[in-house]
C-alpha positions as CSV (number, residue, x, y, z in Angstrom):
1,M,16.6,-10.5,-5.3
2,D,16.4,-12.9,-2.6
3,K,15.2,-16.7,-4.0
4,V,13.0,-16.9,-1.1
5,G,11.5,-13.5,-0.9
6,L,10.7,-13.8,-4.8
7,M,8.7,-16.8,-3.9
8,Y,6.8,-14.9,-1.8
9,V,6.6,-12.2,-4.1
10,G,4.4,-14.3,-6.3
11,A,2.2,-15.8,-3.2
12,V,1.3,-12.5,-2.6
13,L,0.7,-11.3,-6.2
14,F,-1.3,-14.3,-6.6
15,I,-3.4,-12.8,-3.3
16,N,-4.0,-9.7,-4.6
17,S,-4.7,-10.6,-7.8
18,L,-7.9,-12.5,-6.5
19,M,-8.5,-9.5,-4.5
20,L,-8.7,-7.3,-7.6
21,L,-10.7,-10.5,-9.4
22,G,-13.3,-10.2,-6.3
23,K,-12.6,-13.5,-5.0
24,V,-10.6,-12.5,-1.8
25,D,-11.6,-10.1,0.7
26,E,-9.6,-6.6,1.0
27,K,-9.0,-6.9,4.5
28,S,-8.3,-10.4,4.5
29,A,-5.8,-9.8,1.4
30,G,-4.5,-6.6,3.7
31,V,-3.4,-8.8,6.5
32,F,-1.2,-11.2,4.1
33,N,0.4,-8.0,2.4
34,L,1.6,-7.1,5.5
35,F,3.1,-10.5,6.7
36,I,5.1,-10.1,3.4
37,G,5.6,-6.5,3.5
38,A,7.2,-6.9,6.8
39,M,9.4,-9.9,5.4
40,Q,10.3,-7.8,2.3
41,V,11.6,-4.7,4.2
42,I,13.4,-6.7,7.2
43,T,15.5,-9.0,4.6
44,P,17.0,-6.5,2.5
45,F,18.0,-4.7,5.7
46,Y,20.2,-7.7,6.6
47,L,21.3,-8.2,3.3
48,I,22.7,-4.6,3.5
49,F,24.4,-5.3,6.6
50,T,26.0,-8.2,5.8
51,S,27.1,-7.0,2.6
52,K,30.4,-5.7,3.5
53,G,29.9,-2.8,1.3
54,D,29.4,-4.5,-1.8
55,P,27.8,-2.3,-4.0
56,W,25.9,-5.1,-6.1
57,M,24.7,-6.7,-3.2
58,I,23.7,-3.5,-2.1
59,F,21.8,-2.6,-5.1
60,N,19.8,-6.1,-5.7
61,A,18.5,-5.7,-2.0
62,S,17.5,-2.1,-2.6
63,G,15.1,-3.5,-5.0
64,I,13.3,-5.8,-2.3
65,F,12.2,-2.6,-0.5
66,L,10.3,-1.6,-3.6
67,F,8.1,-4.7,-3.2
68,G,8.1,-4.8,0.9
69,L,6.9,-0.8,1.0
70,T,4.1,-1.3,-1.7
71,Y,2.7,-4.5,0.2
72,L,2.8,-2.4,3.5
73,Y,1.2,0.1,1.6
74,V,-1.6,-2.2,0.5
75,G,-2.1,-4.1,3.8
76,I,-2.6,-0.4,5.8
77,S,-4.6,0.9,3.1
78,N,-6.7,-2.1,2.9
79,L,-7.2,-2.7,6.5
80,K,-7.5,1.2,7.3
81,N,-9.8,2.3,4.2
82,L,-7.6,4.7,3.1
83,D,-7.9,6.3,0.1
84,S,-5.9,4.8,-2.7
85,S,-4.4,7.8,-4.4
86,G,-1.3,7.8,-2.4
87,L,-0.6,3.8,-3.2
88,G,-1.2,4.5,-6.5
89,W,1.3,7.6,-6.8
90,Y,3.7,5.6,-5.3
91,S,3.2,3.0,-7.7
92,L,3.9,5.0,-10.7
93,W,7.5,6.2,-8.6
94,V,8.4,2.6,-8.0
95,A,7.1,1.9,-12.0
96,I,9.7,4.2,-13.0
97,L,12.4,3.0,-11.1
98,A,11.7,-0.4,-12.2
99,L,12.8,0.6,-15.7
100,G,16.1,1.3,-14.2
101,Y,16.5,-2.0,-12.7
102,S,15.6,-3.7,-16.0
103,Y,18.0,-1.4,-17.6
104,I,21.2,-2.7,-15.1
105,N,19.8,-6.2,-15.9
106,F,20.3,-5.8,-19.4
107,A,23.4,-3.8,-19.7
108,K,25.8,-4.0,-16.8
109,L,24.6,-7.8,-15.6
110,Q,23.9,-9.4,-18.7
111,D,20.8,-11.0,-17.3
112,I,17.9,-10.8,-20.1
113,K,15.6,-12.8,-18.0
114,F,15.6,-10.6,-15.2
115,G,15.5,-7.8,-17.6
116,I,12.3,-8.5,-19.1
117,I,11.0,-9.5,-15.8
118,W,11.6,-6.1,-14.1
119,L,9.9,-4.5,-17.3
120,M,6.9,-6.7,-16.4
121,W,6.8,-5.5,-12.8
122,S,7.1,-1.8,-14.3
123,F,4.0,-2.6,-16.5
124,L,1.8,-3.8,-13.4
125,W,2.9,-1.1,-11.0
126,T,2.3,1.3,-14.1
127,L,-1.4,-0.4,-13.8
128,F,-1.9,0.1,-10.2
129,Y,-1.1,3.6,-10.6
130,L,-3.6,4.1,-13.4
131,L,-6.3,2.0,-11.4
132,L,-5.4,3.6,-7.8
133,A,-4.6,6.9,-9.0
134,Q,-6.2,7.7,-11.7
135,K,-9.2,5.7,-11.1
136,K,-9.4,3.8,-14.8
137,N,-12.0,0.8,-14.7
138,I,-9.1,-1.6,-15.2
139,A,-9.2,-3.4,-11.9
140,V,-10.3,-6.6,-14.0
141,F,-7.6,-6.2,-16.3
142,T,-5.2,-5.2,-13.6
143,G,-6.1,-8.7,-11.6
144,W,-5.4,-10.9,-14.7
145,V,-2.2,-9.1,-15.1
146,A,-1.0,-9.7,-11.4
147,F,-2.3,-13.6,-11.6
148,I,-0.6,-14.3,-14.6
149,Q,2.7,-12.4,-13.3
150,A,2.6,-14.1,-9.9
151,W,3.6,-17.4,-11.6
152,I,5.7,-16.4,-14.5
153,T,8.0,-13.7,-12.8
154,A,8.2,-14.9,-9.3
155,T,7.0,-18.2,-8.1
156,I,8.3,-19.9,-11.2
157,P,11.4,-18.1,-11.4
158,A,12.0,-18.4,-7.5
159,F,11.1,-22.2,-7.4
160,L,13.7,-22.8,-10.7
161,L,16.6,-20.9,-8.6
162,L,15.8,-22.5,-5.8
163,I,16.4,-26.4,-7.5
164,N,19.2,-24.9,-9.7
165,Q,17.6,-24.9,-12.8
166,W,17.2,-21.3,-13.8
167,D,20.1,-21.6,-16.1
168,V,18.4,-24.4,-18.1
169,V,15.7,-21.8,-19.1
170,G,17.5,-20.6,-22.6
171,L,16.7,-17.3,-24.5
172,K,14.4,-19.2,-27.1
173,T,12.2,-20.0,-24.0
174,T,12.2,-16.7,-22.4
175,L,11.2,-15.0,-25.8
176,S,8.7,-17.5,-26.7
177,V,6.8,-17.2,-23.0
178,T,7.3,-13.3,-23.2
179,I,5.7,-12.8,-26.6
180,L,3.1,-15.1,-25.4
181,T,2.4,-13.3,-22.2
182,I,2.0,-9.7,-24.1
183,L,-0.4,-11.6,-26.1
184,A,-2.4,-12.9,-23.7
185,F,-2.6,-9.3,-21.7
186,I,-3.8,-8.0,-25.0
187,V,-6.7,-10.4,-25.6
188,I,-7.4,-10.1,-21.8
189,Y,-7.7,-5.9,-22.2
190,I,-9.7,-6.5,-25.2
191,S,-12.0,-8.7,-23.1
192,T,-12.7,-6.8,-20.4
193,K,-12.6,-3.1,-21.7
194,P,-15.7,-1.7,-20.9
195,S,-18.0,-1.3,-23.8
196,S,-18.4,2.5,-25.0
197,S,-22.4,2.2,-24.3
198,K,-21.5,1.3,-20.8
199,I,-18.9,3.7,-20.2
200,N,-21.4,6.5,-21.9
201,S,-24.0,5.1,-19.2
202,I,-21.4,5.3,-16.3
203,S,-21.2,9.0,-17.6
204,T,-24.5,9.9,-17.8
205,K,-25.4,8.8,-14.4
206,A,-22.5,10.7,-12.9
């Protein structure tokens, strides 16, 4: 993914995480999603047109569309108060594709760091599917996952790429951050999961 584009993936994930945590208004976040979504759709078209048919350049550019269309969908849905199910099912499709991008990074490009990052993105899009299409009560958990991923999968990697320090991050650091992140997700899920009594109360009222 383009370095600058990756930086703004971090920005929009940060805003969307705060929206899910109730700190940012949905329509306000929607406008920002439209800005970044437009950028993330125009950029890959440019990269493809200037790739001279290079299959790997086209492949890398194609992944940016997944983000751009997600953000445009979020922005329009928020501003028009659309039902979230369509966005949720689209997120499932993207989550499955993200596994393929992860595999290519691992197996073909020997890029362990971005292989792991694509796995994390697949997990996040899966949460969006569960939240928006299946209407699971995981908004707070999803918000915290998005907040963490905004930094460790986008903002920090993009900044290090921009200053040519990404290669300094070794395998040991990568695996350590990954393990700590997984542990953090588990702790956050346990702490934000609705209690059984609360679920039963909601079911009874319904």
